[in-house]
C-alpha positions as CSV (number, residue, x, y, z in Angstrom):
1,X,28.0,102.0,96.3
2,X,28.7,102.6,92.6
3,X,29.5,100.8,89.4
4,X,31.6,101.5,86.4
5,X,31.0,99.7,83.1
6,X,33.1,99.7,79.9
7,X,30.9,98.5,77.0
8,X,33.4,98.0,74.2
9,X,33.2,96.5,70.8
10,X,35.3,93.5,71.9
11,X,35.3,93.6,75.7
12,X,32.7,94.1,78.4
13,X,34.2,95.1,81.8
14,X,32.4,95.8,85.0
15,X,34.2,97.5,87.9
16,X,33.3,97.8,91.6
17,X,35.0,98.1,94.9
18,X,35.5,94.9,96.9
19,X,35.2,94.5,100.7
20,X,38.7,95.9,101.1
21,X,37.9,98.9,98.9
22,X,40.1,97.6,96.1
23,X,39.0,97.7,92.5
24,X,37.4,94.4,91.4
25,X,36.6,93.6,87.8
26,X,34.5,91.2,85.8
27,X,35.1,90.8,82.1
28,X,33.5,89.0,79.1
29,X,34.2,89.1,75.4
30,X,31.4,90.9,73.6
31,X,30.9,88.2,70.9
32,X,28.8,85.2,69.9
33,X,28.4,82.5,67.4
34,X,25.1,81.1,65.9
35,X,24.2,77.4,66.2
36,X,21.2,75.9,64.4
37,X,18.9,74.3,67.0
38,X,18.4,71.5,64.5
39,X,21.9,70.4,65.3
40,X,21.1,69.1,68.8
41,X,24.3,67.1,69.1
42,X,26.5,70.2,68.8
43,X,24.2,72.2,71.1
44,X,24.1,69.5,73.8
45,X,27.9,69.0,73.6
46,X,28.5,72.7,74.2
47,X,25.9,72.9,76.9
48,X,27.4,69.9,78.8
49,X,30.8,71.6,78.4
50,X,29.6,74.7,80.2
51,X,29.5,77.0,77.2
52,X,27.2,80.0,78.0
53,X,24.2,79.5,75.7
54,X,20.8,81.1,74.9
55,X,18.1,79.6,72.8
56,X,15.9,81.5,70.3
57,X,13.3,78.8,69.5
58,X,11.2,81.1,67.3
59,X,14.3,81.5,65.0
60,X,15.4,77.9,65.5
61,X,18.9,79.0,66.6
62,X,21.0,79.1,69.7
63,X,23.9,81.5,70.5
64,X,27.1,80.6,72.3
65,X,28.4,83.7,74.1
66,X,31.6,85.4,75.2
67,X,35.1,83.9,75.4
68,X,33.8,80.4,74.6
69,X,32.5,81.7,71.3
70,X,35.9,83.2,70.4
71,X,37.6,79.9,71.2
72,X,35.2,77.9,69.1
73,X,35.5,80.3,66.1
74,X,39.3,80.1,66.4
75,X,39.3,76.3,66.4
76,X,36.7,76.0,63.6
77,X,37.3,78.2,60.6
78,X,33.9,77.5,59.2
79,X,32.2,79.1,62.2
80,X,31.7,82.8,62.0
81,X,32.4,84.9,65.1
82,X,29.7,87.6,65.4
83,X,29.6,90.8,67.4
84,X,26.7,92.7,69.0
85,X,28.7,95.9,68.4
86,X,30.5,97.1,65.3
87,X,32.8,100.1,65.0
88,X,32.1,101.2,68.5
89,X,28.3,101.2,68.4
90,X,25.4,98.6,68.3
91,X,25.7,96.4,65.2
92,X,22.7,97.1,62.9
93,X,23.3,93.9,60.9
94,X,22.7,91.7,63.9
95,X,18.9,91.7,64.6
96,X,19.3,90.1,68.1
97,X,22.4,92.2,69.0
98,X,20.7,94.2,71.7
99,X,19.1,91.2,73.4
100,X,22.3,89.2,73.4
101,X,24.5,92.0,74.7
102,X,21.8,92.8,77.4
103,X,22.1,89.2,78.7
104,X,25.9,89.5,78.9
105,X,25.8,92.9,80.5
106,X,23.2,91.9,83.1
107,X,25.2,88.8,83.9
108,X,28.3,90.9,84.7
109,X,26.3,93.3,86.8
110,X,25.1,90.2,88.8
111,X,23.8,91.7,92.0
112,X,23.2,95.3,93.3
113,X,23.8,96.0,97.0
114,X,21.7,99.2,97.3
115,X,18.7,100.7,95.6
116,X,19.4,102.9,92.5
117,X,23.1,102.2,92.6
118,X,25.0,104.9,90.7
119,X,26.4,103.4,87.4
120,X,28.5,105.2,84.8
121,X,29.0,103.6,81.4
122,X,31.3,104.7,78.7
123,X,30.1,106.0,75.3
124,X,32.1,107.0,72.2
125,X,32.3,110.3,70.5
126,X,31.0,110.5,67.0
127,X,33.6,109.4,64.5
128,X,35.3,111.9,62.2
129,X,36.0,109.4,59.4
130,X,32.6,107.5,59.3
131,X,29.0,108.4,60.0
132,X,28.1,107.2,63.5
133,X,25.2,108.0,66.0
134,X,26.7,108.1,69.5
135,X,23.5,109.6,70.9
136,X,21.4,106.8,69.8
137,X,23.9,104.2,71.0
138,X,24.0,105.9,74.4
139,X,20.1,105.8,74.5
140,X,20.1,102.1,73.8
141,X,22.7,101.4,76.5
142,X,20.7,103.4,79.0
143,X,17.6,101.3,78.2
144,X,19.7,98.1,78.6
145,X,20.9,99.2,82.1
146,X,17.4,100.5,83.0
147,X,16.1,96.9,82.3
148,X,18.4,95.4,84.9
149,X,16.9,94.3,88.2
150,X,18.7,92.4,91.0
151,X,17.1,89.0,91.4
152,X,17.5,88.9,95.2
153,X,16.4,92.4,96.3
154,X,14.9,93.7,93.0
155,X,17.2,96.7,93.2
156,X,17.9,98.7,90.0
157,X,20.7,101.0,88.9
158,X,20.9,104.6,88.0
159,X,22.8,104.7,84.6
160,X,24.7,107.7,83.3
161,X,27.0,108.1,80.2
162,X,30.6,109.3,80.2
163,X,32.8,109.8,77.2
164,X,35.2,106.9,76.9
165,X,38.3,109.1,76.6
166,X,37.2,111.2,79.6
167,X,36.9,108.0,81.7
168,X,40.6,107.4,81.1
169,X,41.4,110.9,82.4
170,X,39.4,110.1,85.5
171,X,41.2,106.8,85.9
172,X,44.8,107.9,85.5
173,X,45.1,111.7,85.9
174,X,43.5,112.4,89.3
175,X,46.8,113.7,90.7
176,X,47.1,116.0,87.6
177,X,43.7,117.6,88.4
178,X,42.1,115.5,85.7
179,X,43.8,117.5,83.1
180,X,45.2,115.8,80.0
181,X,44.4,113.6,77.0
182,X,42.8,110.2,77.3
183,X,43.0,107.9,74.3
184,X,41.1,104.6,74.4
185,X,42.2,102.2,71.7
186,X,39.3,99.7,71.6
187,X,38.1,97.0,69.3
188,X,35.9,99.2,67.1
189,X,37.1,102.8,67.7
190,X,39.9,105.0,68.9
191,X,38.2,107.4,71.4
192,X,40.0,110.6,72.5
193,X,39.2,113.3,75.0
194,X,41.2,116.4,75.9
195,X,40.0,117.5,79.3
196,X,41.0,120.4,81.7
197,X,40.0,120.0,85.3
198,X,37.7,117.1,84.3
199,X,35.8,119.2,81.7
200,X,36.1,118.0,78.0
201,X,37.7,120.6,75.7
202,X,37.3,118.4,72.6
203,X,36.5,114.8,71.8
204,X,36.6,112.7,68.7
205,X,36.7,109.1,67.5
206,X,38.1,107.2,64.6
207,X,36.7,104.0,63.2
208,X,40.2,102.6,62.8
209,X,41.2,100.4,65.7
210,X,41.5,96.8,66.7
211,X,38.9,95.3,64.3
212,X,40.3,97.5,61.5
213,X,43.8,96.1,62.1
214,X,42.4,92.6,62.1
215,X,40.6,93.1,58.8
216,X,43.4,94.8,57.0
217,X,46.1,92.3,58.2
218,X,43.8,89.4,57.2
219,X,43.3,90.9,53.7
220,X,47.1,91.3,53.3
221,X,47.9,87.8,54.4
222,X,45.0,85.7,53.4
223,X,44.4,84.5,57.0
224,X,41.1,84.5,58.9
225,X,40.2,87.5,61.1
226,X,40.0,85.1,64.1
227,X,43.6,83.9,63.4
228,X,44.9,87.5,63.1
229,X,43.1,88.5,66.3
230,X,45.0,85.8,68.2
231,X,48.3,86.5,66.5
232,X,47.9,90.2,67.4
233,X,48.2,89.3,71.1
234,X,51.8,88.0,70.4
235,X,53.1,90.9,68.4
236,X,56.0,93.0,69.6
237,X,55.9,96.4,67.9
238,X,59.6,97.1,68.6
239,X,60.8,94.0,66.8
240,X,61.4,93.2,63.2
241,X,59.7,89.8,62.6
242,X,60.3,87.3,59.8
243,X,56.6,86.4,60.0
244,X,54.5,87.9,57.2
245,X,51.5,88.0,59.6
246,X,53.4,89.8,62.3
247,X,54.8,92.3,59.8
248,X,51.3,93.0,58.4
249,X,49.9,93.5,61.9
250,X,52.7,95.9,62.9
251,X,52.2,97.9,59.7
252,X,48.6,98.4,60.4
253,X,49.4,99.5,64.0
254,X,51.7,102.1,62.6
255,X,49.0,103.4,60.2
256,X,46.4,103.5,63.0
257,X,48.7,105.4,65.4
258,X,49.7,107.9,62.8
259,X,46.0,108.7,62.0
260,X,45.3,109.1,65.7
261,X,48.1,111.6,66.2
262,X,47.1,113.5,63.1
263,X,43.6,113.8,64.6
264,X,45.0,115.1,67.9
265,X,47.0,117.8,66.1
266,X,44.0,118.8,64.0
267,X,41.8,119.0,67.1
268,X,44.2,121.1,69.1
269,X,44.6,123.5,66.2
270,X,40.8,123.9,65.8
271,X,40.2,124.7,69.5
272,X,43.1,127.1,69.6
273,X,43.2,129.1,72.9
274,X,40.7,126.7,74.6
275,X,43.5,124.1,74.7
276,X,45.9,126.2,76.7
277,X,47.2,124.7,80.0
278,X,49.7,126.0,82.5
279,X,51.7,122.7,82.6
280,X,52.8,120.1,80.1
281,X,49.9,117.8,79.0
282,X,50.1,114.1,79.9
283,X,48.6,111.6,77.5
284,X,47.0,108.3,78.7
285,X,46.9,105.4,76.2
286,X,44.8,102.4,77.1
287,X,42.3,99.9,75.8
288,X,42.8,96.3,74.5
289,X,44.3,97.4,71.2
290,X,47.1,99.2,73.1
291,X,48.1,95.9,74.8
292,X,51.0,94.7,72.6
293,X,54.6,95.1,73.7
294,X,56.1,98.3,72.3
295,X,52.8,100.1,71.7
296,X,53.7,102.9,74.1
297,X,57.1,103.4,72.6
298,X,55.7,103.5,69.0
299,X,53.0,105.9,70.1
300,X,55.4,108.1,72.0
301,X,57.8,108.3,69.0
302,X,55.0,109.2,66.6
303,X,53.4,111.9,68.7
304,X,56.7,113.6,69.6
305,X,57.4,114.0,65.8
306,X,54.0,115.5,65.1
307,X,54.8,119.1,66.3
308,X,51.7,119.6,68.4
309,X,50.8,123.1,69.5
310,X,51.1,122.1,73.2
311,X,53.9,121.0,75.5
312,X,53.7,117.2,76.0
313,X,54.2,115.7,79.4
314,X,54.3,112.0,80.2
315,X,52.9,109.3,77.9
316,X,51.2,107.0,80.4
317,X,50.2,103.5,79.7
318,X,48.4,101.8,82.7
319,X,49.6,98.5,83.8
320,X,46.1,97.1,83.1
321,X,45.1,98.9,79.9
322,X,42.1,96.6,79.4
323,X,40.5,97.7,82.7
324,X,41.4,101.4,82.9
325,X,38.2,102.7,81.2
326,X,35.9,100.7,83.5
327,X,37.9,102.0,86.5
328,X,37.5,105.6,85.3
329,X,33.7,105.0,84.9
330,X,33.6,103.8,88.5
331,X,35.5,106.8,89.8
332,X,33.1,109.1,87.9
333,X,30.2,107.3,89.4
334,X,31.7,107.7,92.9
335,X,32.4,111.4,92.3
336,X,28.8,111.9,91.3
337,X,27.5,110.0,94.3
338,X,29.4,112.5,96.6
339,X,27.5,115.5,95.1
């Protein structure tokens, strides 16, 4: 048995095989809101409504978790939606971030069928436009998974990191000998890996992705970030909208994609001959931020104009871009179990 886990800034996704050997997923939003325990009416109302809650009595606060927290923040502008992660790594401004995320991660893992079940979890590369510490982030995630124990059998997992972009290559390019470019457009980062036969040639990340789009579009329109986040799900990147909000979101998408393509070109030029391949290089684009209609068309148009020093093959957008990284993590875990 094996497990794949995508720990993203906005989404947590766990992937396993079901009884029919199909991929099965569990997902939760990686977010929370803070509720003063002094307001027992609100706390009890949420508890009775089935909202996932944890109490921190020492701090006199409770936390509502996941999708329920997002819905509350969307409905009540005065409530601030908080994140355990920021810009692709653990959020240093949230003192309980690690404990909160650990609870959600352990809940998604649920039960383990065999001792030391092999688990691969995705980690980002260090960003090229901001200072990040991917090694420390990976260390914290490993400690989080090491702390899991199945309640029934007391089994634990054997956690291993894999680059997020490489996980996409595993997920979508198995028939192409795991050769190509995987780009994960997550909530906090754009993560990219160019791999040949499953071995990374270069990786990089940009702290300009979904949250960045939300922030910039909110600034441009005067709307809340929670409102922009919901409107982003409706955007069509191939249409010209009369809505100021939709136009602002589309403009930020165009900027983000252009910066990503510029990074690809620079990376390929820096590695030079190491990036040679016998065939055209396919590019996989996935992640929650790649979900809008027209994203693949806009990305394809931009990258084909860039004049890359390699021959481009297909631009592949999985039918389930939100789950592709977790699936790639599972396939990597299964491949490691065969060794």
